[in-house]
C-alpha positions as a Markdown table, in Angstrom:
| # | Residue | x | y | z |
|---|---|---|---|---|
| 1 | Met | 120.3 | 52.5 | 102.6 |
| 2 | Thr | 118.8 | 55.1 | 105.2 |
| 3 | Ser | 118.6 | 54.1 | 108.7 |
| 4 | Arg | 115.5 | 54.5 | 110.5 |
| 5 | Val | 115.6 | 55.2 | 113.9 |
| 6 | Leu | 112.5 | 55.8 | 116.6 |
| 7 | Val | 113.8 | 57.9 | 119.4 |
| 8 | Val | 111.5 | 57.5 | 122.7 |
| 9 | Ala | 111.4 | 60.4 | 125.2 |
| 10 | Arg | 109.3 | 61.8 | 127.6 |
| 11 | Arg | 109.8 | 65.2 | 126.6 |
| 12 | Phe | 111.1 | 67.1 | 123.2 |
| 13 | Trp | 111.0 | 70.1 | 121.7 |
| 14 | Pro | 109.7 | 72.6 | 122.7 |
| 15 | Ala | 110.4 | 71.6 | 126.2 |
| 16 | Cys | 113.3 | 73.4 | 127.6 |
| 17 | Asp | 115.2 | 71.2 | 129.9 |
| 18 | Asp | 118.5 | 70.0 | 130.1 |
| 19 | Ala | 117.8 | 66.6 | 128.5 |
| 20 | Ser | 115.6 | 68.2 | 125.7 |
| 21 | Tyr | 118.2 | 70.7 | 124.7 |
| 22 | Arg | 120.7 | 67.4 | 124.4 |
| 23 | Leu | 118.1 | 65.8 | 122.2 |
| 24 | Leu | 117.3 | 68.4 | 120.1 |
| 25 | Glu | 121.0 | 69.0 | 119.2 |
| 26 | Trp | 121.5 | 64.9 | 118.8 |
| 27 | Thr | 118.9 | 64.2 | 116.5 |
| 28 | Ala | 120.0 | 67.2 | 114.3 |
| 29 | Met | 123.2 | 65.7 | 114.2 |
| 30 | Leu | 122.0 | 62.3 | 113.2 |
| 31 | Arg | 119.8 | 64.0 | 110.3 |
| 32 | Thr | 122.8 | 65.6 | 109.1 |
| 33 | Glu | 124.6 | 62.4 | 108.6 |
| 34 | Gly | 121.5 | 60.8 | 106.8 |
| 35 | Val | 119.9 | 59.1 | 109.5 |
| 36 | Ala | 116.2 | 59.0 | 109.4 |
| 37 | Val | 114.7 | 60.2 | 112.8 |
| 38 | Thr | 111.5 | 59.9 | 114.1 |
| 39 | Val | 110.8 | 61.1 | 117.9 |
| 40 | Leu | 108.0 | 59.7 | 119.9 |
| 41 | Thr | 107.3 | 62.0 | 123.0 |
| 42 | Gly | 104.4 | 63.1 | 125.3 |
| 43 | Arg | 102.1 | 65.9 | 124.4 |
| 44 | Trp | 102.2 | 68.2 | 127.1 |
| 45 | His | 99.6 | 70.8 | 126.1 |
| 46 | Asn | 96.3 | 70.5 | 124.0 |
| 47 | Ser | 97.1 | 73.0 | 121.7 |
| 48 | Trp | 100.5 | 71.4 | 120.8 |
| 49 | Pro | 100.0 | 69.4 | 117.4 |
| 50 | Ala | 99.8 | 65.5 | 117.3 |
| 51 | Glu | 102.6 | 65.5 | 114.3 |
| 52 | Leu | 105.0 | 68.0 | 113.1 |
| 53 | Thr | 108.4 | 68.2 | 111.8 |
| 54 | Cys | 111.2 | 70.4 | 113.6 |
| 55 | Arg | 114.6 | 70.4 | 112.2 |
| 56 | Asp | 113.8 | 68.0 | 109.6 |
| 57 | Val | 113.0 | 65.8 | 112.5 |
| 58 | Arg | 109.7 | 64.2 | 112.6 |
| 59 | Ile | 107.6 | 64.6 | 116.0 |
| 60 | Val | 105.0 | 62.4 | 117.1 |
| 61 | Arg | 103.3 | 63.3 | 120.4 |
| 62 | Ile | 101.4 | 60.9 | 122.5 |
| 63 | Leu | 98.2 | 61.7 | 124.8 |
| 64 | Pro | 97.7 | 62.0 | 127.7 |
| 65 | Ala | 101.6 | 63.4 | 128.8 |
| 66 | Pro | 102.6 | 61.5 | 131.8 |
| 67 | Arg | 101.6 | 64.0 | 134.9 |
| 68 | Ser | 100.5 | 61.5 | 137.3 |
| 69 | Ser | 100.6 | 57.9 | 138.3 |
| 70 | Trp | 97.3 | 57.3 | 136.4 |
| 71 | Thr | 98.2 | 59.5 | 133.3 |
| 72 | Glu | 101.9 | 57.7 | 133.7 |
| 73 | Thr | 100.2 | 54.4 | 133.3 |
| 74 | Leu | 97.9 | 55.3 | 130.0 |
| 75 | Phe | 100.8 | 57.1 | 128.5 |
| 76 | Leu | 103.0 | 54.3 | 128.6 |
| 77 | Arg | 100.3 | 52.0 | 127.4 |
| 78 | Asn | 99.6 | 53.9 | 124.5 |
| 79 | Leu | 103.5 | 54.4 | 123.6 |
| 80 | Ala | 103.6 | 50.6 | 123.5 |
| 81 | Ala | 100.5 | 50.6 | 121.2 |
| 82 | Trp | 101.9 | 53.1 | 118.8 |
| 83 | Ile | 105.1 | 51.1 | 118.6 |
| 84 | Thr | 103.5 | 47.9 | 118.1 |
| 85 | Lys | 101.7 | 49.4 | 115.2 |
| 86 | His | 104.3 | 51.2 | 113.5 |
| 87 | Arg | 107.4 | 49.3 | 114.2 |
| 88 | Gln | 107.9 | 48.0 | 110.6 |
| 89 | Asp | 108.6 | 51.6 | 109.7 |
| 90 | Phe | 112.0 | 51.4 | 111.7 |
| 91 | Asp | 115.3 | 49.3 | 112.0 |
| 92 | Lys | 115.9 | 50.3 | 115.6 |
| 93 | Ile | 114.6 | 52.1 | 118.6 |
| 94 | Tyr | 116.2 | 54.4 | 121.2 |
| 95 | Val | 115.0 | 55.0 | 124.6 |
| 96 | Asp | 116.1 | 58.1 | 126.4 |
| 97 | Glu | 116.8 | 57.6 | 129.9 |
| 98 | Ser | 113.6 | 55.8 | 131.4 |
| 99 | Ala | 113.3 | 52.9 | 132.8 |
| 100 | Ala | 109.7 | 52.9 | 133.1 |
| 101 | Met | 109.5 | 53.2 | 129.2 |
| 102 | Leu | 112.1 | 50.3 | 128.9 |
| 103 | His | 109.9 | 48.1 | 130.8 |
| 104 | Gln | 106.8 | 48.8 | 128.9 |
| 105 | Ile | 108.1 | 48.7 | 125.4 |
| 106 | Gly | 110.8 | 46.5 | 125.9 |
| 107 | His | 108.6 | 43.2 | 125.3 |
| 108 | Arg | 109.2 | 41.3 | 122.3 |
| 109 | Ser | 105.3 | 41.8 | 121.9 |
| 110 | Val | 105.9 | 45.3 | 121.2 |
| 111 | Ile | 109.3 | 45.5 | 119.6 |
| 112 | Ala | 109.4 | 42.3 | 117.8 |
| 113 | Asp | 112.8 | 41.9 | 116.6 |
| 114 | Leu | 113.9 | 45.5 | 116.6 |
| 115 | Pro | 117.1 | 46.0 | 118.6 |
| 116 | Leu | 116.6 | 48.6 | 121.2 |
| 117 | Ile | 119.3 | 50.8 | 122.5 |
| 118 | Ala | 118.9 | 52.8 | 126.0 |
| 119 | Lys | 120.8 | 55.4 | 127.7 |
| 120 | Tyr | 121.4 | 55.2 | 131.1 |
| 121 | Gln | 122.5 | 58.6 | 132.7 |
| 122 | Gly | 123.2 | 57.7 | 136.0 |
| 123 | Ala | 121.9 | 57.6 | 139.7 |
| 124 | Ile | 123.2 | 60.5 | 141.4 |
| 125 | Ala | 123.4 | 61.2 | 145.3 |
| 126 | Lys | 122.3 | 64.8 | 146.0 |
| 127 | Asp | 124.0 | 64.5 | 149.2 |
| 128 | Pro | 127.7 | 63.5 | 149.0 |
| 129 | Asp | 127.5 | 62.5 | 152.7 |
| 130 | Phe | 124.5 | 60.0 | 151.8 |
| 131 | Pro | 125.8 | 57.6 | 149.0 |
| 132 | Ile | 123.1 | 56.0 | 146.7 |
| 133 | Pro | 122.3 | 52.6 | 148.3 |
| 134 | Leu | 123.1 | 49.7 | 145.5 |
| 135 | Ser | 119.4 | 48.5 | 145.8 |
| 136 | Ser | 118.3 | 52.0 | 144.2 |
| 137 | Ile | 121.0 | 52.0 | 141.3 |
| 138 | Thr | 119.8 | 48.2 | 140.7 |
| 139 | Gln | 116.3 | 49.3 | 140.5 |
| 140 | Ala | 117.1 | 52.2 | 138.5 |
| 141 | Cys | 119.1 | 50.1 | 135.8 |
| 142 | Glu | 116.7 | 47.1 | 135.7 |
| 143 | Gly | 115.1 | 48.1 | 132.6 |
| 144 | Cys | 118.3 | 48.3 | 131.0 |
| 145 | Arg | 118.3 | 44.5 | 131.0 |
| 146 | Lys | 115.8 | 44.4 | 127.8 |
| 147 | Ala | 118.0 | 46.8 | 125.7 |
| 148 | Thr | 120.3 | 45.4 | 123.0 |
| 149 | Ala | 122.8 | 47.8 | 124.0 |
| 150 | Val | 123.2 | 50.7 | 126.9 |
| 151 | Val | 125.0 | 53.9 | 126.2 |
| 152 | Ala | 126.8 | 55.2 | 129.6 |
| 153 | Pro | 127.9 | 58.8 | 129.3 |
| 154 | Ser | 130.0 | 59.0 | 132.2 |
| 155 | Pro | 132.4 | 56.5 | 134.1 |
| 156 | Phe | 130.1 | 56.4 | 137.0 |
| 157 | Ala | 127.0 | 55.5 | 135.1 |
| 158 | Gln | 129.3 | 52.5 | 133.5 |
| 159 | Arg | 130.2 | 51.5 | 137.0 |
| 160 | Gln | 126.6 | 51.4 | 138.3 |
| 161 | Leu | 125.5 | 49.4 | 134.9 |
| 162 | Leu | 128.4 | 46.9 | 135.8 |
| 163 | Ser | 127.4 | 46.5 | 139.5 |
| 164 | Ser | 123.9 | 46.2 | 138.6 |
| 165 | Gly | 124.8 | 42.9 | 136.7 |
| 166 | Ile | 124.7 | 44.6 | 133.0 |
| 167 | Pro | 127.6 | 42.7 | 130.9 |
| 168 | Ala | 130.2 | 44.6 | 130.0 |
| 169 | Asp | 129.8 | 44.1 | 126.3 |
| 170 | Lys | 126.5 | 45.3 | 126.3 |
| 171 | Ile | 127.7 | 48.8 | 127.7 |
| 172 | Val | 129.0 | 51.7 | 125.3 |
| 173 | Arg | 130.6 | 54.8 | 126.5 |
| 174 | Ile | 129.6 | 57.9 | 125.1 |
| 175 | Pro | 130.1 | 61.0 | 126.8 |
| 176 | Asp | 127.3 | 63.8 | 126.5 |
| 177 | Val | 129.1 | 66.3 | 124.1 |
| 178 | Ala | 128.3 | 69.8 | 122.6 |
| 179 | Trp | 127.1 | 68.8 | 119.0 |
| 180 | Asn | 126.6 | 72.5 | 118.0 |
| 181 | Pro | 129.6 | 74.2 | 119.9 |
| 182 | Val | 128.9 | 78.3 | 120.7 |
| 183 | Leu | 131.7 | 80.7 | 119.3 |
| 184 | Arg | 132.4 | 83.3 | 121.6 |
| 185 | Asp | 134.3 | 86.5 | 120.9 |
| 186 | Pro | 133.8 | 90.0 | 121.6 |
| 187 | Lys | 131.8 | 90.7 | 118.7 |
| 188 | Leu | 129.6 | 88.3 | 118.8 |
| 189 | Arg | 129.0 | 89.1 | 122.5 |
| 190 | Gln | 127.9 | 92.6 | 121.4 |
| 191 | Glu | 125.7 | 91.4 | 118.6 |
| 192 | Ser | 124.0 | 89.0 | 121.5 |
| 193 | Ala | 123.4 | 92.0 | 123.7 |
| 194 | Arg | 121.9 | 94.1 | 121.0 |
| 195 | Ala | 119.5 | 91.4 | 120.2 |
| 196 | Leu | 118.4 | 90.3 | 124.0 |
| 197 | Arg | 117.9 | 93.7 | 124.8 |
| 198 | Lys | 115.5 | 94.3 | 121.8 |
| 199 | Val | 113.6 | 91.3 | 123.2 |
| 200 | Asn | 113.4 | 92.5 | 126.8 |
| 201 | His | 114.9 | 95.8 | 128.0 |
| 202 | Asp | 115.3 | 93.9 | 131.4 |
| 203 | Phe | 118.0 | 92.1 | 129.1 |
| 204 | Ala | 120.0 | 95.3 | 128.9 |
| 205 | Leu | 123.6 | 94.9 | 130.3 |
| 206 | Pro | 126.1 | 97.8 | 130.9 |
| 207 | Val | 129.4 | 97.2 | 129.0 |
| 208 | Asp | 131.9 | 97.1 | 131.9 |
| 209 | Phe | 129.5 | 94.5 | 133.9 |
| 210 | Lys | 130.1 | 90.7 | 134.3 |
| 211 | Leu | 127.2 | 88.6 | 133.5 |
| 212 | Leu | 126.6 | 85.5 | 135.9 |
| 213 | Ile | 123.8 | 82.7 | 133.9 |
| 214 | Cys | 122.6 | 80.0 | 136.3 |
| 215 | Phe | 120.8 | 77.2 | 134.5 |
| 216 | Gly | 118.6 | 74.6 | 136.4 |
| 217 | Glu | 115.3 | 73.9 | 138.1 |
| 218 | Leu | 114.4 | 76.7 | 140.4 |
| 219 | Ser | 113.4 | 74.4 | 143.7 |
| 220 | Asp | 113.4 | 75.3 | 146.9 |
| 221 | Ser | 116.2 | 73.2 | 147.7 |
| 222 | Leu | 118.9 | 74.1 | 150.0 |
| 223 | Ile | 121.6 | 74.4 | 147.4 |
| 224 | Ile | 119.4 | 76.7 | 145.2 |
| 225 | Arg | 119.2 | 78.7 | 148.7 |
| 226 | Ser | 122.7 | 78.6 | 149.3 |
| 227 | Val | 123.8 | 79.8 | 145.7 |
| 228 | Leu | 121.1 | 83.0 | 146.2 |
| 229 | Ser | 122.7 | 83.8 | 149.8 |
| 230 | Ala | 126.4 | 83.8 | 148.2 |
| 231 | Leu | 125.2 | 85.9 | 145.4 |
| 232 | Ile | 123.5 | 88.6 | 147.8 |
| 233 | Arg | 127.1 | 88.6 | 149.6 |
| 234 | Val | 129.1 | 89.1 | 146.5 |
| 235 | Phe | 126.4 | 91.9 | 145.4 |
| 236 | Ala | 127.6 | 93.9 | 148.6 |
| 237 | Gln | 131.1 | 94.1 | 147.7 |
| 238 | Gln | 130.6 | 93.8 | 143.5 |
| 239 | Pro | 128.0 | 95.9 | 142.4 |
| 240 | Lys | 129.1 | 95.7 | 138.7 |
| 241 | Leu | 127.3 | 92.2 | 138.2 |
| 242 | Arg | 124.3 | 91.0 | 136.7 |
| 243 | Val | 122.8 | 87.1 | 137.7 |
| 244 | Trp | 120.0 | 85.7 | 135.6 |
| 245 | Phe | 118.5 | 82.5 | 136.5 |
| 246 | Val | 117.1 | 80.6 | 133.8 |
| 247 | Gly | 114.6 | 78.1 | 134.4 |
| 248 | Ser | 111.4 | 77.2 | 136.3 |
| 249 | Gly | 110.2 | 75.8 | 139.3 |
| 250 | Arg | 107.8 | 75.9 | 142.5 |
| 251 | Gly | 110.7 | 77.7 | 144.1 |
| 252 | Leu | 110.6 | 80.7 | 142.1 |
| 253 | Pro | 108.2 | 82.7 | 144.4 |
| 254 | Asp | 110.0 | 82.4 | 147.6 |
| 255 | Leu | 113.5 | 83.1 | 145.7 |
| 256 | Tyr | 112.3 | 86.2 | 143.7 |
| 257 | Asp | 110.8 | 87.6 | 147.2 |
| 258 | Arg | 114.0 | 87.3 | 148.7 |
| 259 | Val | 115.7 | 88.9 | 145.9 |
| 260 | Lys | 113.1 | 91.8 | 146.1 |
| 261 | Asn | 113.7 | 92.1 | 149.8 |
| 262 | Glu | 117.3 | 92.5 | 149.4 |
| 263 | Cys | 116.6 | 95.3 | 146.6 |
| 264 | Leu | 118.4 | 93.2 | 144.2 |
| 265 | His | 115.6 | 92.4 | 142.0 |
| 266 | His | 117.0 | 94.5 | 138.9 |
| 267 | Asp | 120.0 | 92.9 | 139.2 |
| 268 | Ile | 119.4 | 89.1 | 139.9 |
| 269 | Leu | 116.9 | 88.3 | 136.9 |
| 270 | Phe | 114.4 | 85.2 | 136.9 |
| 271 | Gln | 113.9 | 83.9 | 133.4 |
| 272 | Ser | 111.6 | 81.2 | 131.8 |
| 273 | Pro | 113.7 | 78.7 | 130.0 |
| 274 | Phe | 114.9 | 80.1 | 126.6 |
| 275 | Asp | 114.2 | 78.1 | 123.3 |
| 276 | Asp | 117.8 | 78.9 | 121.9 |
| 277 | Leu | 120.6 | 79.5 | 124.2 |
| 278 | Glu | 123.6 | 80.6 | 122.1 |
| 279 | Ser | 123.1 | 84.3 | 122.8 |
| 280 | Leu | 122.8 | 83.5 | 126.2 |
| 281 | Leu | 126.2 | 81.4 | 126.0 |
| 282 | Gln | 127.9 | 84.3 | 124.0 |
| 283 | Leu | 126.9 | 87.1 | 126.5 |
| 284 | Gly | 127.5 | 85.3 | 130.0 |
| 285 | Asp | 130.7 | 85.7 | 131.5 |
| 286 | Ala | 130.3 | 82.3 | 133.6 |
| 287 | Met | 127.7 | 79.5 | 134.1 |
| 288 | Ile | 126.7 | 78.3 | 137.5 |
| 289 | Leu | 125.5 | 75.0 | 137.8 |
| 290 | Pro | 123.9 | 74.5 | 141.3 |
| 291 | Glu | 122.9 | 70.7 | 141.2 |
| 292 | Ser | 125.6 | 68.4 | 140.1 |
| 293 | Asp | 122.9 | 66.9 | 137.4 |
| 294 | Ser | 121.1 | 70.4 | 136.6 |
| 295 | Gly | 123.3 | 71.1 | 133.6 |
| 296 | Ser | 125.4 | 67.8 | 132.9 |
| 297 | Gln | 123.8 | 66.9 | 129.9 |
| 298 | Tyr | 123.8 | 70.1 | 127.6 |
| 299 | His | 125.1 | 73.1 | 129.7 |
| 300 | Leu | 128.0 | 71.8 | 131.1 |
| 301 | Pro | 129.1 | 70.5 | 127.7 |
| 302 | His | 128.5 | 73.8 | 125.8 |
| 303 | Ala | 130.3 | 75.9 | 128.8 |
| 304 | Leu | 133.7 | 73.7 | 128.5 |
| 305 | Thr | 133.9 | 73.5 | 124.5 |
| 306 | Ser | 133.2 | 77.3 | 124.3 |
| 307 | Gly | 135.5 | 78.4 | 126.9 |
| 308 | Met | 133.2 | 79.8 | 129.2 |
| 309 | Pro | 133.9 | 79.5 | 133.0 |
| 310 | Val | 132.1 | 77.2 | 135.1 |
| 311 | Ile | 131.0 | 77.5 | 138.7 |
| 312 | Ala | 129.9 | 74.4 | 140.1 |
| 313 | Thr | 130.3 | 71.8 | 143.1 |
| 314 | Gly | 133.5 | 69.2 | 142.3 |
| 315 | Thr | 131.2 | 66.3 | 142.5 |
| 316 | Ser | 132.4 | 63.2 | 140.5 |
| 317 | Leu | 130.0 | 63.7 | 137.8 |
| 318 | Val | 131.3 | 67.3 | 136.9 |
| 319 | Arg | 134.9 | 66.3 | 137.7 |
| 320 | His | 134.6 | 63.6 | 135.0 |
| 321 | Ala | 133.1 | 66.0 | 132.6 |
| 322 | Met | 135.9 | 68.4 | 133.0 |
| 323 | Pro | 139.7 | 68.3 | 132.1 |
| 324 | Ala | 141.8 | 68.0 | 135.2 |
| 325 | Leu | 143.3 | 71.5 | 134.8 |
| 326 | Leu | 139.8 | 72.9 | 135.8 |
| 327 | His | 139.2 | 70.8 | 139.1 |
| 328 | Ser | 141.1 | 73.7 | 141.4 |
| 329 | Lys | 138.2 | 76.0 | 140.4 |
| 330 | Leu | 135.4 | 73.8 | 141.6 |
| 331 | Ala | 133.4 | 74.5 | 145.1 |
| 332 | Lys | 134.4 | 71.9 | 147.5 |
| 333 | Arg | 130.9 | 71.7 | 148.9 |
| 334 | Pro | 127.4 | 72.7 | 148.1 |
| 335 | Thr | 127.2 | 75.3 | 150.9 |
| 336 | Ala | 126.6 | 79.1 | 150.7 |
| 337 | Glu | 130.1 | 79.9 | 152.1 |
| 338 | Asp | 132.0 | 77.6 | 149.6 |
| 339 | Phe | 129.7 | 79.0 | 146.6 |
| 340 | Tyr | 130.5 | 82.8 | 147.8 |
| 341 | Gln | 134.3 | 81.9 | 148.0 |
| 342 | Ile | 134.2 | 80.6 | 144.2 |
| 343 | Ile | 132.3 | 83.2 | 143.0 |
| 344 | Ala | 134.1 | 86.0 | 144.8 |
| 345 | Asp | 137.3 | 84.4 | 143.4 |
| 346 | Trp | 135.9 | 84.2 | 139.8 |
| 347 | Tyr | 134.9 | 88.0 | 140.2 |
| 348 | Asp | 138.4 | 89.0 | 141.1 |
| 349 | Glu | 140.5 | 86.7 | 139.1 |
| 350 | Asn | 138.3 | 86.7 | 135.9 |
| 351 | Asp | 141.6 | 86.9 | 133.7 |
| 352 | Glu | 142.6 | 83.6 | 135.2 |
| 353 | Trp | 139.6 | 81.8 | 135.0 |
| 354 | Asn | 139.0 | 82.8 | 131.2 |
| 355 | Arg | 142.7 | 81.7 | 130.8 |
| 356 | Ile | 142.1 | 78.2 | 132.3 |
| 357 | Ala | 138.8 | 78.1 | 130.6 |
| 358 | Glu | 140.3 | 78.7 | 127.1 |
| 359 | Lys | 142.9 | 76.2 | 127.8 |
| 360 | Ala | 140.5 | 73.4 | 128.8 |
| 361 | Arg | 138.6 | 74.2 | 125.5 |
| 362 | Gln | 141.6 | 73.7 | 123.6 |
| 363 | Ser | 142.2 | 70.3 | 125.3 |
| 364 | Leu | 138.8 | 69.3 | 124.5 |
| 365 | Val | 139.4 | 70.2 | 120.7 |
| 366 | Ser | 142.8 | 68.6 | 120.7 |
| 367 | Glu | 141.2 | 65.0 | 122.1 |
| 368 | Asn | 138.6 | 65.2 | 119.2 |
| 369 | Val | 135.9 | 64.3 | 121.5 |
| 370 | Leu | 133.1 | 65.7 | 119.2 |
| 371 | Glu | 134.0 | 63.3 | 116.3 |
| 372 | Gln | 134.9 | 60.3 | 118.6 |
| 373 | Ala | 131.4 | 60.5 | 120.0 |
| 374 | Lys | 129.7 | 60.7 | 116.7 |
| 375 | Gln | 131.4 | 58.0 | 115.1 |
| 376 | Leu | 130.4 | 55.8 | 118.1 |
| 377 | Trp | 126.8 | 56.9 | 117.7 |
| 378 | Leu | 126.4 | 56.4 | 114.1 |
| 379 | Lys | 127.8 | 52.9 | 114.5 |
| 380 | Leu | 125.3 | 52.1 | 116.9 |
| 381 | Leu | 122.3 | 53.1 | 115.1 |
| 382 | Thr | 123.2 | 52.4 | 111.6 |
| 383 | Asn | 125.3 | 49.4 | 111.7 |
């Protein structure tokens, strides 16, 4: 008998953030394994249809999208009302990382006897010098108490759940993985370069140039400004380089103005998020993840399983996701000087970085992480 799973998430396709990419691949994997998946999510634009099918996954969009405190309250009420009306159509409910949604729909009056599965990504400190207060972690985990099972993708997320009083037998450790690993070789790189060049001439990349791709929100945070400062220093010494920032955010105008003032606006490009990242991952020579949580769910696993070097700060989240042999290549602090040193080292020692990245990829393949994660999810959602 086919298992019918309702997936509840704030955003889904075509919203292009790290969590949305992960969810899109994850639901496609479930469909391949015979699970009937319906995604219940926000309707973020009036022109979007209220219901559609994407990659054989049914998507239902609820109005209003949670843009403010008022629309948030109304969105949660409408979410609960829809589940109450349609709960007989499902065998299990999965809620993707939202304490507010868990609080609203976790009541028995909404879900009745349906098993409720939640994902807890983990509260992350932006500054390692100021750890997260235990009270904040407890508040973030509070909604998980209503779940039948809680998925923790990392050891520190699991520790936070335990410290908040979530029973150990309720927690399931399943790491975030690349469900559709990207193949990288010279031929595919050439094909991706041609395809992207046809889309936009700004994507034209000289054959002997290296390409850095930076994923994440383009905020006005100190870390993003530090990365940009480091890159400007690198360009002064290594002109055969291109950098593409892929993301959006309120910091974009100021970041672009600075790049233009440095006369680097043809070398450092800012692009809106892509619907499909395969061509970018094939073409890029390395990935920059400025914030410790900016790409941990999708971008980092894909870089690791494709053998792509990663430039990031050595936070506990990043270290736990990486094979140990990559730890020496991480920046010690998220400062302009540390980013400069690590980017310059990558440029000068490119062959060594590629060798270590490929060795890390092979170690992940040998550990069979992908298949183990798949079996854990299927056991959780179909048994």
